[in-house]
Backbone as CSV, one residue per row, in Angstrom:
resi,resn,N_x,N_y,N_z,CA_x,CA_y,CA_z,C_x,C_y,C_z
1,MET,50.260,-32.486,5.572,49.449,-33.743,5.942,49.027,-33.327,7.733
2,LEU,47.639,-33.324,7.635,47.152,-33.467,9.305,47.004,-34.188,9.828
3,SER,47.840,-34.091,11.362,47.461,-34.930,12.132,46.163,-35.357,12.627
4,ARG,46.231,-36.309,13.293,44.794,-37.082,14.010,44.518,-35.920,15.129
5,LEU,45.050,-35.708,15.665,44.846,-34.223,16.624,44.275,-33.300,16.296
6,SER,45.105,-32.474,14.934,44.682,-31.190,14.576,43.344,-31.576,13.522
7,ARG,43.217,-32.438,13.122,41.838,-32.817,11.846,40.772,-32.238,12.542
8,PRO,40.147,-32.781,13.426,38.882,-32.205,13.864,38.959,-30.235,14.016
9,ARG,39.973,-30.111,14.256,39.943,-28.505,14.610,39.860,-27.789,13.253
10,ALA,40.517,-28.567,11.959,40.764,-27.831,11.189,38.813,-28.181,10.446
11,LEU,38.569,-29.164,10.890,37.412,-29.392,9.960,36.300,-28.608,10.611
12,ALA,36.617,-28.023,11.626,35.644,-27.397,12.742,35.556,-25.627,12.008
13,LEU,37.280,-25.665,11.702,37.181,-24.195,10.966,36.240,-23.860,9.486
14,CYS,36.693,-25.410,9.054,36.105,-25.374,7.475,34.705,-25.176,7.667
15,ALA,33.981,-25.454,8.899,32.306,-25.484,9.223,32.269,-24.317,9.682
16,LEU,32.676,-23.712,9.755,32.566,-22.219,10.219,31.838,-20.932,9.064
17,PRO,32.561,-21.328,8.076,31.950,-20.164,6.808,30.791,-21.331,6.087
18,VAL,30.368,-22.051,6.439,29.072,-22.807,5.991,27.933,-22.653,6.911
19,ALA,28.565,-22.365,8.095,27.519,-21.780,9.332,27.258,-20.564,8.968
20,ALA,28.143,-19.495,8.970,27.776,-18.521,8.631,26.939,-17.841,7.300
21,LEU,27.279,-18.795,6.294,26.639,-18.769,5.016,25.009,-18.976,5.182
22,PHE,24.823,-20.387,6.342,23.169,-20.730,6.587,22.585,-19.420,7.392
23,ALA,23.338,-18.694,8.431,23.010,-17.571,9.003,22.552,-16.412,8.420
24,VAL,23.445,-16.066,7.180,23.077,-14.992,6.204,21.604,-15.379,5.652
25,VAL,21.461,-16.445,4.952,20.636,-16.836,4.085,19.658,-16.812,5.328
26,GLY,19.521,-16.977,6.460,18.353,-17.441,7.134,17.720,-16.085,7.594
27,LEU,18.671,-15.007,7.749,18.340,-13.403,8.070,18.210,-12.908,6.889
28,ALA,18.454,-12.936,5.338,18.600,-12.294,4.390,16.642,-12.474,4.064
29,PRO,15.969,-11.120,3.268,15.052,-11.256,2.974,14.969,-12.088,1.828
30,LEU,13.826,-12.918,1.418,13.615,-13.422,-0.089,12.187,-13.053,-0.649
31,PRO,12.421,-13.350,-1.841,11.035,-12.832,-2.300,9.806,-13.409,-2.477
32,TYR,9.630,-13.375,-1.202,8.055,-14.194,-1.228,7.182,-13.153,-0.354
33,ALA,5.707,-13.444,-0.317,5.103,-12.765,0.872,4.304,-13.930,1.002
34,ILE,3.709,-13.548,2.624,2.893,-13.982,3.286,1.894,-14.202,3.375
35,ALA,0.779,-15.014,3.074,-0.721,-14.644,3.281,-1.110,-15.437,4.101
36,GLN,-2.342,-14.911,4.605,-3.185,-15.555,5.449,-4.601,-15.177,5.405
37,PRO,-5.896,-15.877,5.933,-7.155,-15.394,5.782,-7.385,-14.143,6.355
38,GLY,-8.250,-13.553,5.307,-8.104,-11.979,5.731,-9.827,-11.566,6.212
39,THR,-10.409,-10.364,5.892,-11.306,-10.345,6.508,-13.087,-10.448,5.145
40,THR,-14.034,-10.574,5.966,-15.136,-10.688,4.620,-15.975,-9.624,4.913
41,ALA,-16.747,-9.268,4.080,-17.712,-8.378,4.054,-19.066,-8.409,3.183
42,ASP,-20.249,-8.152,4.088,-21.257,-8.652,3.551,-21.893,-7.583,2.462
43,VAL,-21.822,-7.684,1.171,-22.321,-7.052,-0.107,-23.713,-6.570,0.143
44,LEU,-24.703,-6.998,1.025,-25.929,-6.538,1.061,-26.029,-6.269,2.227
45,GLY,-24.973,-5.530,2.973,-25.087,-4.787,4.264,-24.139,-3.275,4.144
46,LYS,-23.823,-3.113,5.144,-23.070,-1.734,5.422,-21.831,-1.853,5.583
47,ASP,-21.053,-0.874,4.932,-19.252,-0.887,5.451,-19.026,0.321,5.814
48,GLN,-18.341,0.649,7.343,-18.403,1.794,7.879,-19.432,2.466,7.945
49,GLY,-20.737,2.187,8.301,-22.035,2.834,8.157,-22.642,2.943,6.823
50,LYS,-21.857,2.861,5.641,-22.824,2.967,4.866,-23.063,1.638,3.745
51,GLU,-24.193,2.171,3.077,-24.122,0.719,2.513,-23.596,0.201,1.428
52,VAL,-23.026,-0.810,1.267,-22.220,-1.172,0.000,-22.813,-1.232,-1.358
53,ILE,-23.936,-1.218,-1.200,-24.702,-1.110,-2.692,-25.784,-0.141,-2.278
54,THR,-25.656,0.726,-3.366,-26.873,1.710,-3.519,-27.413,1.492,-5.011
55,ILE,-28.568,1.597,-4.817,-29.356,1.560,-6.505,-30.356,2.808,-6.607
56,THR,-30.299,3.261,-7.411,-31.450,4.094,-7.740,-31.812,3.931,-9.379
57,GLY,-33.191,4.268,-9.467,-33.804,4.721,-10.726,-34.134,2.911,-10.809
58,ALA,-34.393,2.073,-10.122,-35.419,0.700,-10.082,-35.531,0.536,-8.682
59,PRO,-37.097,-0.257,-8.334,-37.128,-0.772,-7.157,-36.309,-1.379,-6.659
60,VAL,-35.994,-1.141,-5.139,-34.879,-2.184,-4.535,-35.648,-2.728,-3.273
61,ARG,-35.555,-3.783,-2.924,-36.185,-4.579,-1.821,-35.466,-5.185,-1.009
62,PRO,-35.995,-5.504,0.139,-35.259,-5.599,1.334,-34.712,-7.178,1.171
63,THR,-33.037,-7.548,1.563,-33.040,-8.820,1.669,-32.620,-9.392,3.164
64,LYS,-32.672,-10.363,2.788,-32.349,-11.691,4.238,-30.949,-12.066,3.594
65,GLY,-30.584,-12.767,4.576,-28.953,-13.798,4.298,-27.975,-12.472,4.321
66,GLN,-27.114,-13.050,3.935,-25.449,-12.315,3.620,-25.039,-13.136,2.620
67,LEU,-24.229,-12.073,1.567,-23.388,-12.170,0.477,-22.053,-11.927,1.073
68,ARG,-21.115,-12.544,1.642,-19.879,-12.055,1.752,-18.772,-12.296,0.703
69,MET,-18.037,-10.966,0.511,-16.875,-11.151,-0.038,-15.457,-11.773,0.801
70,THR,-14.871,-12.253,-0.203,-13.285,-12.686,1.172,-12.385,-12.123,0.452
71,THR,-11.282,-11.905,1.584,-10.261,-11.338,0.961,-8.931,-12.363,1.645
72,ILE,-7.625,-11.816,1.187,-6.436,-12.386,2.212,-5.889,-11.327,2.589
73,LEU,-4.957,-11.714,3.564,-4.108,-10.483,4.273,-3.160,-11.179,3.901
74,ALA,-1.797,-10.181,3.381,-0.809,-10.552,2.724,0.323,-9.378,3.641
75,THR,1.889,-10.109,3.713,2.910,-8.988,4.086,2.935,-7.820,3.399
76,GLY,2.936,-6.587,3.551,3.055,-5.626,2.716,4.256,-5.766,1.618
77,PRO,4.050,-4.740,0.363,4.959,-5.000,-0.396,6.279,-4.464,0.221
78,SER,6.337,-3.924,1.054,8.156,-3.811,1.905,8.618,-4.428,2.492
79,THR,7.694,-5.284,2.944,8.019,-6.027,4.254,9.175,-7.097,3.950
80,ASP,10.025,-7.120,4.670,11.138,-8.511,4.166,10.309,-9.862,5.055
81,VAL,10.575,-10.679,4.150,10.241,-11.999,4.346,11.480,-12.803,4.876
82,ASP,11.991,-13.463,5.958,12.942,-14.293,6.028,12.745,-16.010,5.697
83,LEU,13.910,-16.655,5.951,13.385,-17.875,5.771,12.933,-18.688,7.156
84,ALA,12.988,-18.042,8.283,12.131,-18.311,9.161,10.697,-18.153,9.031
85,ASP,10.287,-17.141,8.298,9.148,-16.546,7.989,8.543,-17.709,6.847
86,VAL,9.197,-18.249,5.770,8.820,-19.155,5.207,8.359,-20.467,5.410
87,THR,9.545,-20.832,6.616,9.741,-22.126,7.250,8.507,-22.351,7.979
88,ASP,7.972,-21.196,8.443,7.039,-21.433,9.408,5.470,-21.608,8.595
89,ALA,5.405,-20.608,7.846,4.287,-20.636,6.877,4.257,-21.619,5.941
90,TRP,5.470,-22.403,5.985,5.209,-23.528,4.756,4.313,-24.708,5.594
91,PHE,4.520,-24.826,7.092,3.981,-26.121,7.573,2.698,-25.498,8.221
92,ARG,1.656,-24.545,7.854,0.511,-24.254,8.370,-0.568,-24.275,7.343
93,THR,-1.590,-24.515,8.099,-2.951,-24.567,6.779,-3.467,-23.232,6.648
94,ASP,-3.198,-22.426,7.531,-3.575,-20.914,7.660,-2.899,-19.991,6.924
95,ARG,-1.631,-20.327,6.166,-0.799,-19.356,5.734,-0.502,-20.194,4.352
96,ALA,-0.014,-18.949,3.476,0.739,-19.393,2.329,2.101,-18.558,1.782
97,VAL,2.789,-19.286,1.234,3.969,-18.499,0.660,3.857,-18.496,-0.756
98,LEU,3.611,-16.749,-1.042,3.124,-16.578,-2.666,4.339,-15.742,-2.974
99,PRO,4.652,-16.226,-4.241,5.937,-15.023,-5.168,5.462,-13.875,-4.609
100,HIS,6.700,-12.915,-4.191,6.114,-11.287,-4.259,5.682,-10.883,-5.697
101,ASP,6.240,-11.346,-6.568,5.680,-10.705,-7.586,4.216,-10.903,-8.201
102,SER,3.661,-12.286,-7.730,2.168,-12.564,-7.988,1.504,-11.793,-7.025
103,VAL,1.565,-11.282,-5.890,0.996,-10.422,-5.089,1.075,-8.764,-5.585
104,TYR,2.508,-8.475,-5.607,2.782,-6.891,-5.701,3.121,-6.683,-6.978
105,PRO,2.850,-5.832,-8.081,3.455,-5.460,-9.308,5.328,-5.214,-8.901
106,SER,6.237,-5.588,-9.630,7.361,-5.466,-9.095,8.051,-4.097,-9.769
107,GLY,8.936,-3.584,-8.922,9.424,-2.181,-9.405,8.395,-1.131,-9.219
108,GLN,7.465,-1.204,-8.140,6.439,-0.119,-8.139,6.358,0.480,-6.476
109,SER,6.653,1.933,-5.935,6.308,1.989,-4.764,5.286,1.736,-3.924
110,ASP,5.115,1.666,-3.030,3.999,1.330,-1.781,2.810,1.793,-2.522
111,GLU,3.014,3.564,-2.614,1.746,4.057,-3.141,1.409,3.749,-4.433
112,GLU,2.581,3.695,-5.344,1.962,2.950,-6.626,1.020,1.979,-6.578
113,ILE,1.614,0.882,-5.857,0.775,-0.535,-5.684,-0.492,-0.682,-5.275
114,GLU,-0.869,0.515,-3.816,-2.068,0.810,-3.595,-2.932,1.466,-4.635
115,LYS,-2.674,2.451,-5.108,-3.273,2.798,-6.350,-3.559,2.034,-7.518
116,HIS,-2.567,1.038,-7.850,-2.542,0.215,-8.968,-4.105,-0.953,-8.463
117,ASN,-3.974,-1.572,-7.048,-4.942,-2.276,-6.748,-6.300,-1.606,-6.482
118,LEU,-6.480,-0.066,-6.194,-7.664,0.476,-6.033,-8.147,1.193,-7.344
119,GLY,-7.214,0.906,-8.360,-7.868,0.970,-9.829,-8.812,-0.269,-10.307
120,GLN,-7.839,-1.573,-10.137,-8.657,-2.756,-10.286,-9.432,-2.876,-9.210
121,MET,-10.058,-2.265,-8.474,-11.311,-2.592,-7.417,-12.119,-1.844,-8.172
122,LYS,-12.139,-0.508,-9.000,-12.835,-0.127,-9.626,-13.166,-0.272,-10.759
123,GLU,-12.646,-0.884,-11.466,-12.815,-1.478,-12.789,-13.596,-2.951,-12.342
124,SER,-13.602,-3.435,-11.142,-14.256,-4.576,-10.902,-15.636,-4.259,-10.703
125,GLN,-15.976,-3.244,-9.973,-17.044,-2.752,-9.591,-17.811,-2.303,-10.951
126,ASP,-17.014,-1.639,-11.745,-18.235,-1.161,-13.283,-18.421,-2.098,-13.843
127,ALA,-17.527,-3.576,-13.979,-17.910,-4.355,-14.988,-19.121,-5.416,-13.765
128,ALA,-18.804,-5.312,-12.340,-19.668,-6.304,-11.535,-21.458,-5.557,-12.101
129,THR,-21.326,-4.095,-12.257,-22.659,-3.385,-12.469,-23.230,-3.417,-13.866
130,LEU,-22.251,-3.682,-14.995,-22.544,-3.912,-15.799,-23.187,-5.441,-16.003
131,ALA,-22.476,-6.507,-15.398,-22.787,-7.453,-15.740,-24.326,-7.902,-14.969
132,ALA,-24.526,-7.414,-13.667,-25.541,-7.411,-13.180,-26.680,-6.958,-14.106
133,LEU,-26.584,-5.659,-14.485,-27.744,-5.155,-15.139,-28.012,-6.251,-16.499
134,GLY,-26.775,-6.500,-16.967,-26.867,-7.275,-18.236,-27.989,-8.390,-18.008
135,TYR,-27.439,-9.158,-17.109,-28.090,-10.452,-16.663,-29.691,-9.821,-16.517
136,LEU,-30.135,-8.641,-15.615,-31.415,-8.608,-15.562,-31.969,-8.133,-16.860
137,LYS,-31.414,-7.283,-17.786,-31.774,-6.737,-18.886,-32.551,-5.409,-18.506
138,GLN,-31.714,-4.603,-17.725,-31.558,-3.532,-16.999,-31.172,-2.616,-18.103
139,ASP,-31.526,-0.795,-18.108,-30.547,-0.019,-18.476,-29.724,0.310,-17.907
140,PRO,-28.632,0.671,-17.964,-27.477,1.082,-17.054,-27.642,2.605,-17.379
141,GLU,-28.316,3.175,-17.968,-28.213,4.740,-18.216,-29.644,5.141,-17.343
142,LYS,-30.507,4.167,-17.213,-31.500,4.417,-16.148,-31.330,3.878,-14.821
143,VAL,-30.550,2.735,-14.526,-30.437,2.264,-13.092,-28.820,2.758,-12.640
144,LYS,-28.996,3.553,-11.774,-27.379,3.899,-11.379,-27.101,2.946,-10.069
145,VAL,-26.117,2.331,-9.944,-25.554,1.644,-9.476,-24.573,2.028,-8.497
146,THR,-24.231,2.578,-7.004,-23.026,3.007,-6.806,-22.635,1.900,-5.618
147,LEU,-21.331,1.417,-5.989,-20.536,0.399,-4.563,-19.437,1.511,-3.722
148,HIS,-19.690,0.694,-2.580,-18.836,1.024,-1.697,-18.134,0.084,-0.692
149,LEU,-16.887,0.210,-0.912,-16.445,-0.887,0.156,-14.771,-0.632,0.309
150,ALA,-14.317,0.247,1.784,-13.044,1.048,1.748,-12.128,-0.178,2.121
151,ASP,-11.139,-0.129,1.911,-9.709,-0.700,2.373,-9.722,-1.944,1.839
152,VAL,-10.087,-1.999,0.709,-10.089,-3.321,0.090,-9.699,-2.802,-1.505
153,GLY,-8.742,-3.569,-1.911,-8.021,-3.390,-3.226,-8.186,-4.574,-4.382
154,GLY,-8.052,-4.917,-5.321,-8.231,-5.878,-6.208,-9.412,-6.184,-6.885
155,PRO,-9.526,-7.144,-7.604,-10.470,-7.458,-8.747,-11.731,-8.639,-8.347
156,SER,-11.024,-9.064,-6.751,-11.780,-10.567,-6.913,-13.224,-10.050,-6.113
157,ALA,-13.341,-9.181,-5.624,-15.105,-9.126,-5.134,-16.204,-9.084,-6.210
158,GLY,-15.529,-9.056,-7.621,-16.819,-8.838,-8.912,-17.694,-9.608,-8.820
159,LEU,-17.521,-11.107,-8.467,-18.522,-11.990,-8.614,-19.879,-11.540,-7.497
160,LEU,-19.522,-11.290,-6.466,-20.107,-10.962,-5.063,-20.759,-9.657,-5.623
161,PHE,-20.534,-8.642,-5.859,-20.595,-7.634,-6.295,-22.009,-7.694,-7.194
162,SER,-21.797,-8.100,-8.176,-22.853,-8.543,-9.326,-24.079,-9.177,-8.529
163,LEU,-23.665,-10.172,-7.673,-24.590,-11.092,-7.136,-25.662,-10.176,-6.026
164,GLY,-24.954,-9.339,-5.068,-25.680,-8.043,-4.479,-26.656,-7.651,-4.924
165,ILE,-26.200,-6.671,-6.254,-27.131,-6.223,-6.929,-28.253,-6.916,-7.788
166,VAL,-28.147,-8.546,-7.832,-29.101,-8.904,-8.797,-30.054,-9.109,-8.020
167,ASP,-29.716,-9.666,-6.434,-30.381,-9.623,-5.649,-31.155,-8.560,-4.821
168,LYS,-30.902,-7.557,-5.056,-31.361,-6.295,-4.799,-32.540,-5.725,-5.546
169,LEU,-32.418,-6.249,-6.609,-33.124,-5.815,-7.724,-33.921,-7.412,-7.982
170,ASP,-34.120,-8.008,-6.923,-35.276,-9.180,-7.328,-34.693,-9.829,-7.898
171,GLY,-33.494,-10.275,-8.280,-33.345,-11.442,-9.326,-34.073,-12.480,-9.422
172,ASP,-34.147,-13.118,-8.146,-35.112,-13.799,-8.208,-36.702,-14.478,-8.799
173,GLY,-36.980,-13.341,-9.248,-37.948,-13.042,-9.929,-39.160,-13.451,-9.118
174,ASP,-39.593,-13.557,-7.774,-40.613,-14.190,-7.012,-40.099,-13.487,-5.829
175,GLY,-39.442,-12.515,-5.773,-39.315,-11.827,-4.029,-38.577,-12.504,-2.785
176,GLY,-38.126,-13.567,-3.466,-37.396,-14.418,-2.349,-35.719,-14.127,-2.918
177,ASP,-35.281,-14.460,-1.184,-33.650,-13.982,-1.282,-32.969,-15.259,-1.945
178,LEU,-32.103,-14.657,-3.034,-30.994,-15.538,-3.523,-29.940,-16.462,-2.563
179,THR,-29.788,-15.886,-1.497,-29.363,-16.394,-0.030,-29.906,-17.610,0.313
180,GLY,-31.260,-17.451,-0.006,-32.156,-18.456,1.059,-31.964,-18.195,2.223
181,GLY,-31.895,-16.885,3.173,-31.296,-16.320,4.279,-30.068,-17.215,4.674
182,ARG,-29.439,-17.935,3.782,-28.045,-18.275,4.536,-26.805,-17.549,4.489
183,ILE,-25.619,-17.504,4.945,-24.541,-16.697,5.129,-23.920,-17.518,3.734
184,VAL,-23.596,-16.726,2.685,-23.103,-17.494,1.229,-22.008,-16.559,1.224
185,ALA,-20.565,-17.081,0.826,-19.384,-16.269,0.594,-18.955,-16.775,-0.544
186,GLY,-17.773,-16.083,-1.390,-17.566,-16.644,-2.383,-16.505,-15.621,-2.956
187,THR,-15.728,-15.909,-4.220,-14.660,-15.210,-4.603,-15.075,-15.414,-6.381
188,GLY,-14.128,-14.076,-7.219,-14.060,-14.437,-8.588,-14.442,-13.118,-8.903
189,THR,-13.389,-12.747,-10.056,-13.668,-11.948,-10.713,-14.710,-11.735,-11.710
190,ILE,-14.981,-10.683,-12.353,-16.207,-10.560,-13.119,-16.054,-9.772,-14.525
191,GLU,-16.449,-10.022,-15.631,-16.385,-9.441,-16.785,-17.500,-8.940,-16.959
192,PRO,-18.074,-7.843,-18.229,-19.050,-7.351,-18.117,-20.221,-8.296,-18.511
193,ASP,-19.911,-9.127,-19.522,-20.735,-10.286,-19.990,-20.958,-11.316,-18.732
194,GLY,-20.374,-11.101,-17.277,-20.985,-12.063,-17.008,-19.951,-13.525,-16.690
195,THR,-18.801,-13.324,-17.439,-17.893,-14.188,-17.237,-17.215,-14.508,-16.138
196,VAL,-16.769,-15.343,-15.086,-16.354,-15.289,-13.497,-14.846,-16.098,-14.009
197,GLY,-13.815,-15.311,-13.304,-12.268,-15.788,-13.668,-12.137,-16.156,-12.330
198,ALA,-10.503,-16.935,-12.215,-9.973,-17.298,-11.475,-9.059,-15.869,-10.510
199,VAL,-9.159,-16.104,-9.069,-8.441,-15.122,-8.530,-7.225,-15.505,-7.341
200,GLY,-7.097,-16.576,-6.886,-5.820,-16.780,-6.525,-5.730,-16.772,-4.917
201,GLY,-5.459,-17.589,-3.928,-5.864,-17.411,-2.609,-6.781,-18.242,-2.019
202,VAL,-7.419,-19.365,-2.877,-9.102,-19.781,-2.413,-8.920,-20.409,-1.538
203,SER,-7.741,-21.311,-0.964,-7.846,-22.208,0.079,-7.759,-21.198,1.382
204,LEU,-7.317,-19.839,1.266,-7.543,-18.959,2.154,-8.826,-18.217,2.642
205,LYS,-9.205,-18.373,1.613,-10.541,-16.977,1.325,-11.502,-18.197,2.351
206,THR,-11.662,-19.219,1.598,-12.463,-20.834,2.026,-12.585,-20.576,3.952
207,GLN,-11.361,-20.638,4.178,-10.765,-20.396,5.668,-12.297,-19.110,6.479
208,ALA,-11.500,-18.369,5.866,-11.930,-16.902,5.930,-13.486,-16.868,6.247
209,ALA,-14.285,-17.783,4.945,-15.740,-17.974,4.880,-16.195,-18.551,5.907
210,ALA,-15.528,-19.574,6.382,-15.995,-20.704,7.375,-15.732,-19.927,9.010
211,ARG,-14.815,-19.283,8.901,-14.884,-18.648,10.041,-15.949,-17.442,10.456
212,ASP,-16.424,-16.865,9.570,-17.353,-15.850,9.463,-19.038,-16.498,9.253
213,GLY,-19.034,-17.684,9.570,-20.146,-18.516,9.420,-21.049,-18.518,8.276
214,ALA,-20.264,-18.462,7.129,-20.938,-19.409,5.721,-20.848,-20.594,5.628
215,THR,-21.941,-21.107,4.936,-22.215,-22.709,4.722,-22.092,-22.802,3.389
216,VAL,-21.813,-22.313,2.337,-21.571,-21.954,1.004,-20.840,-21.418,0.533
217,PHE,-20.018,-21.766,-0.562,-18.601,-20.926,-1.043,-19.070,-21.073,-2.352
218,LEU,-19.020,-19.756,-3.499,-19.126,-19.736,-4.602,-17.327,-19.751,-5.067
219,VAL,-16.870,-20.939,-6.133,-15.623,-20.575,-6.061,-15.642,-20.875,-7.929
220,PRO,-14.579,-19.960,-8.563,-14.500,-20.412,-9.868,-14.231,-22.004,-10.165
221,LYS,-14.718,-22.238,-11.402,-14.518,-23.382,-11.636,-13.004,-24.265,-11.646
222,ASP,-12.255,-22.978,-12.214,-10.942,-23.713,-12.373,-10.198,-23.872,-10.992
223,GLU,-10.709,-23.591,-10.040,-10.026,-23.254,-8.780,-10.433,-24.281,-7.780
224,CYS,-11.279,-25.127,-8.111,-11.867,-26.331,-7.265,-11.070,-26.943,-6.609
225,SER,-10.012,-27.757,-7.152,-8.875,-28.102,-6.471,-7.970,-27.379,-5.197
226,ASP,-7.750,-26.170,-6.007,-7.343,-25.240,-4.753,-8.258,-25.317,-3.513
227,ALA,-9.401,-25.272,-3.874,-10.574,-24.808,-2.866,-10.519,-26.175,-1.974
228,LYS,-10.754,-27.159,-2.126,-10.792,-28.785,-1.833,-9.413,-28.719,-0.905
229,ALA,-8.695,-28.020,-1.277,-7.305,-28.585,-0.307,-7.217,-28.509,0.841
230,GLU,-7.872,-27.426,1.368,-8.138,-26.930,2.451,-9.345,-26.742,2.813
231,GLN,-10.754,-27.534,2.497,-12.144,-27.178,2.642,-12.442,-27.123,4.080
232,PRO,-12.918,-26.385,4.850,-13.459,-26.737,5.816,-14.473,-27.292,6.326
233,LYS,-14.875,-28.076,7.253,-15.889,-28.530,7.577,-17.160,-27.811,7.386
234,GLY,-18.386,-28.332,6.745,-19.703,-27.745,6.627,-19.571,-26.652,5.358
235,LEU,-18.719,-26.540,4.959,-18.551,-25.313,3.739,-18.641,-26.174,2.638
236,ARG,-19.913,-25.935,1.805,-20.214,-26.518,0.307,-19.852,-25.469,-0.535
237,LEU,-18.681,-26.371,-1.387,-18.393,-25.602,-2.362,-18.866,-25.965,-3.656
238,VAL,-19.531,-24.549,-4.419,-20.362,-24.497,-5.440,-19.409,-23.990,-6.542
239,PRO,-18.920,-24.589,-7.970,-18.406,-24.152,-8.701,-19.154,-23.422,-9.845
240,VAL,-18.436,-22.111,-10.367,-19.097,-21.028,-11.308,-18.211,-21.197,-12.278
241,THR,-18.698,-20.663,-13.357,-18.050,-20.195,-14.574,-18.548,-18.880,-15.108
242,ALA,-19.817,-18.276,-14.561,-20.571,-17.119,-14.964,-21.485,-16.738,-14.118
243,LEU,-22.180,-15.473,-13.995,-22.941,-14.993,-13.093,-24.201,-15.883,-13.194
244,SER,-24.557,-16.257,-14.230,-25.933,-16.981,-14.551,-25.867,-18.438,-13.414
245,ASP,-24.459,-18.972,-13.956,-24.425,-20.378,-13.258,-24.764,-19.756,-11.271
246,ALA,-24.146,-19.047,-11.155,-23.948,-18.661,-9.591,-25.505,-18.236,-8.921
247,VAL,-26.224,-17.533,-9.919,-27.539,-17.223,-9.615,-28.303,-18.443,-9.843
248,ALA,-28.364,-19.390,-10.673,-29.296,-20.777,-10.804,-29.012,-21.619,-9.548
249,SER,-27.618,-21.678,-9.340,-27.351,-22.428,-7.912,-27.851,-21.715,-6.784
250,LEU,-27.730,-20.530,-6.424,-28.501,-20.334,-5.373,-30.105,-20.188,-5.398
251,ARG,-30.470,-20.102,-6.373,-31.950,-20.491,-6.782,-32.246,-21.651,-6.384
252,ALA,-31.278,-22.596,-6.793,-31.948,-24.161,-6.559,-31.639,-24.305,-5.012
253,LEU,-30.268,-24.043,-4.328,-30.285,-23.984,-2.901,-31.521,-23.090,-2.134
254,GLU,-32.001,-22.322,-2.402,-32.996,-21.462,-2.058,-34.275,-22.389,-1.982
255,GLN,-34.719,-23.299,-2.937,-35.648,-23.962,-3.594,-35.593,-25.126,-2.627
256,GLY,-34.937,-25.527,-2.513,-34.574,-27.053,-1.884,-33.789,-28.054,-3.102
257,GLN,-33.769,-27.475,-4.065,-33.447,-28.211,-5.054,-31.751,-28.956,-5.309
258,GLU,-31.501,-29.197,-4.233,-30.016,-29.677,-4.124,-29.264,-30.520,-5.085
259,SER,-30.036,-31.285,-5.625,-29.736,-32.154,-6.595,-29.053,-31.327,-8.037
260,LYS,-29.673,-30.058,-8.087,-29.350,-29.585,-9.178,-28.271,-28.513,-9.486
261,VAL,-27.657,-28.494,-8.020,-26.530,-27.497,-7.572,-25.094,-28.364,-7.760
262,PRO,-24.209,-28.049,-8.619,-22.655,-28.805,-8.633,-22.096,-28.786,-7.574
263,SER,-21.026,-29.415,-7.095,-20.011,-29.267,-6.473,-18.737,-29.647,-6.845
264,CYS,-17.650,-29.103,-6.110,-16.436,-29.125,-6.795,-16.005,-30.787,-6.424
């Protein structure tokens, strides 16, 4: 039996292993990645001095405005994330805590992951080209498209690549810009048939878009709720399910037909 004098000391000694456990947990790496708003790039412009979209085999017109693809910046595949990192990110609107395996394939080296992401980007670019040329009824055997965007991986720029190709090939049909001179941003995968797919990290991408001057953001329809969760002031969210939806909405905005443009 413990005396009254010895009991507090005994309790303090018992607490030491618990405190040590919390200290270990606080310092131990956790299976998460921390993401934040990344860079944006105008697909109608240049990247590292080189045109992002180069087209041969068909007339190409000059464009105004911008079509900005958006990214998120995540901690590296081998970067340790501890409890302090997760706690800090959890209470910030410009950070997101994501399961590590949802960002990076498990069981692969940094080099293998980079190769995988670049492969996804190449597939996305090929699909974007087929979707745009299919929408415009252009022969991919005659019209050649080269896409260049350094230091970006993954498939989420597909929709914006397609829109850039359509805009450069006069997809409006009357010489008008799809952007209407605006800074338009967005995200979404693209299939060769023009179907737009979800991407993740949308609430961070809207913040990147607003930071870089965008007033319109094209978002996969299924991710509207995520986009609205941290919707920046002055940024209009336009839901899309296909390339044709996106073109129609941008045409309506360019022509001042606001009522024809859906919103999240």
